[in-house]
Each structure stands twice: as C-alpha cells, then as structure tokens.
N, C-alpha and C positions, 0 to 999 in steps of 0.2 A: 504494500500500500504506500502510495506517495503522499506526503504531507507537505503542503505549501501554505504556511501561515504568514500572512502579511508580507507577501513577496511580489505578486504580479502587479500590484498597483504602483510599484517602483520601476517597472520595465517599460522601455521605449517600444519594444516589439514583442507584444504578447502572443500574436498568432503563431510564430515559429515554436515557441515553448509549448503552446497547447497542442500543436500538431505533433510534436515529439511525444507528448504525454499520451497521445492516441496511438502513435506508431510503435513505440518501443515496448511497452508492457505486454505481458501475455494476455490472451483473451480472458475477460472477466476481472481483470485487475481494477482496483479502485484508487481514486485520488481524492483527497480531502483538501479543498482549497478554501482558505479563510481570507477575506478582505473586509475592510470597513465598508459599511453601506454608503453608497454615493451621496445620500441625502444627509449624512451625519457630519458633525464637525470633525470627527476623527478622519474622515476621508480627505479633508482639505487643510487641516491645521499643520500637518507635516509637510514642509516645503519639498520633500523628496517624492511625494506622491504625484504621479503623472496623470492619473485618470481615476474617476470614480466608477464603481461597479454597482449595478442594481440586479435584482433577481432575473430580469429578462436579458441582461448582458451575456449570460452564459449560453443562451440560445444560439448566439453567433458562433459558438464553437461546436455546432452540430449541423447536420445536413438540413434539418427542417428550416433553417433560416437562409440557406444559400440563395433562394429566389430573390431576396431583398437586394443583394449586391454580390458581385464576385470579387472576393478579397484574395483569391488564389490560395485559399485555405482548404485543405482536403481532409482534415480530421473529422471525427464524428463522435464527440463526447455525448454521452447520454446522461444528462443532469437530472438526478432524481429528486433532489431536495435542496432548497436554499432556506437558510434560517437567518 
C-alpha cells in the first residue's frame, strides 16, 4: 500500500506521479492519498502548496473524466472514498 500524506499539493506535475501510481503496482494495490481540502485555510496558508484539491479533483485521475479534456494522462485510478 502506498501512503502519500500531504505530498501532491506540493508538486508542479501531479499527472506523471498519478500515472506511475497506476502503472507500477500490482493489480489490486491501494494508495492512500491525504491532502488538505481546497476550501480550507490549510490548503493555502502554506506558501509551498501549489494547488488545492477537492473531492471531484481525483476524478481527473480516472478514465471517467477523460471526455472533459485530454491531458495525455492514461492512468485509471478508481477512487472509492474521499473524506
């Protein structure tokens, strides 16, 4: 299981990381990703945070959102739960 706690909001290029998280693990592997909610002060008080994330943000890391725009991302995360 991969744990990414308070990491991806600091990255300039999130799509390559998420694509690797889809490509590298064995089938059925799980990743736990923790980020501050985009509407909270925690998302923006830290000057090293580059973007905010919301529940629907993770949909862009799955094929169901590909119709919105082609970001050249070909992973397919299946996000079960956002808290």
